N, C-alpha and C positions, 0 to 999 in steps of 0.2 A: 016400598022400602024393603031393603034386604034384612033378614034377621040372623042372628048369630046362630051358628051350627053347634048347638051344645051336645049333640049326640055323636060329634066327631065321625061323621060318615064320609069324609073325604076319600078319594081314592088313593091318594098319596101321601106320603109323610117323609121327613128328612131328618137327618142327624148331621151336626156339625162336628167335623174331627179337627183338632188343633194338634199339628204334629211339629216337632222340632228335632234337630240333629241329636240331641240328648236322649230323645226317648225312641230313637230308632237303632237298629243294629246295621252294621255294614256288611255288604257282599264282597267289598274290595278294599282291605284295610289300606287307610291313608288316601283314599279316593272319595269322591263325592257320589257314591252309589250305596244306598240305603234301602231297608226294608223295615215293614212293622206289621207283625201278625196280630190281626184282630182278635180280642178275646172270645167275642161272639160274632158269628159270621152276619154280614148284612145279605139279606135275601131280597131278590127281585130288584136288583138296582137298575134304574132307567136313565137317571141323570146324575152327572157329576160336574161340579163347577168349583175353581178355586175362587175363594172370596178375598184372600190376601197372600201374599208372599214376600218374605223378608229374607234377603240374603246378606249376611255379614261378611265382609271381606277386608283384607289388609291392604296397605299401600303398596306392596310388592307386586300386586296383581297387574298394574299398569304396565310395569317394565316386563315381567315375566312373560306374560301372554299378549303383549302389545294390544291391551285394551283400550278402546277410545270411549268417549262418551257416547252413551246410547247404545253400544255394543251390547247383543243380547246374552243373558244367561238362559239357555234352554232347560226347562223342566220336563222330564219325562216321567209320565206316571202310568205305570203298568204298561199295557199295549194300547192305551187310549190316545190315539193320535188325533188330535182336533185340528192341528196346523201343520203346514208344511214349509219349507224354506228351501231356497237354492244355496249351496255352499260352493263358492268358486275356489276349487283346490285342484292340485296337481295330481291326486291320487284318484284316477278315474275307475280303479277297480271296484270301490266301494260305492261309486254313484255320487252324484252331486245333490240329489233331492232327500232331504232329511225329514222326518216326521217327529212330532213332540206334542206335548199338551199345552203348554203355555211357555211365555218368556216374560223376562224381567230385564228392562233396560239398564245397563250399567251407569251407576252414579260415580263419576270420576272425582268428585270432590269430597265425598264423605266415605264413612266407614261401612255403609249398608246401602243396599239397593231394594226398592220395594215396588209392589203393584197393589192395588186394592180396587175392587169390585163391590161397590157399596150396597147392592141390594141382592137377595138370594131369590132370584127369579129363575123358574124352570120352563119359561116359555121356549118353544122350539125356535123362535125367530131371534132369541138372544144369542149373538155369536160367542159368548163366553162359556156357554152350556154345552157339554159333551153328551150326545144321546147314544145310548148303548142299544143298539138293535141287532139282535135280540137282547131282553134285559139279562142282565148277570144274575144267575139264579143263587150264586152262592159266593159272594166276595168275602175271603178270608184274609188275603194279604195285599198290602199296598207296596209297590216297587217304586223308589223314587231315585231318579238320576238327575244331576245338575251339570250341564255340559257347557264348554264355551263356545265362541263364535265359529269355531272350526269343527264343533261336535264332540269334542273331547273331554273326558272328565277332568275335573279339577283335583289337585292334591288339596288335602284338609288343612295344609298349612296356609294356603290362599284363601280359601273359603272356609271360614272357622265355624260358622253357624248358619242354620236356616231356620224359619218357621213358616209352615204353611196351615192356612185355615181352608178347609174344604167342606164344601156343602154336598151330601150325598142324599139323592132322592130315590124312595123306593116305592113299590106298591105293597100297600097294606095286604095282609093274608085276607082271604075271602072266606067268609064264615058260611 
């Protein structure tokens, strides 16, 4: 029978960050490019996972960006590129392979689109976990961009709000 670890000697710990567009500053006014400076840096970050993402949008999005059901909203988080996609575009100078952290499928019938990963796993076999190798020694800032299916930033009049819940795992300080 396993006993509870009352001494808290686990090697890793985690913190849950809840971030929304109201709590972020923008790097490009009127565009979906945000950042948040952490009050206290997170040290020795080894894994990052989005637990949930909600993107609020208005009805003009379908017509203006030619969005179809299940088209992706790409979420870019710092330079943590967990996934890749191929974008069929005529602009061959920038390349067709794009990297991003996660994506949310467009819900054409509603006012918001969402994803949710219900468990906070950091098993290296979990495909929703981004493993930092080497660990990030001093994470002070999160840069967040939300892009359309052609990998362009949105205007904030089309995407009016977002909410991200992110789980960040870090190694505890060794004594």
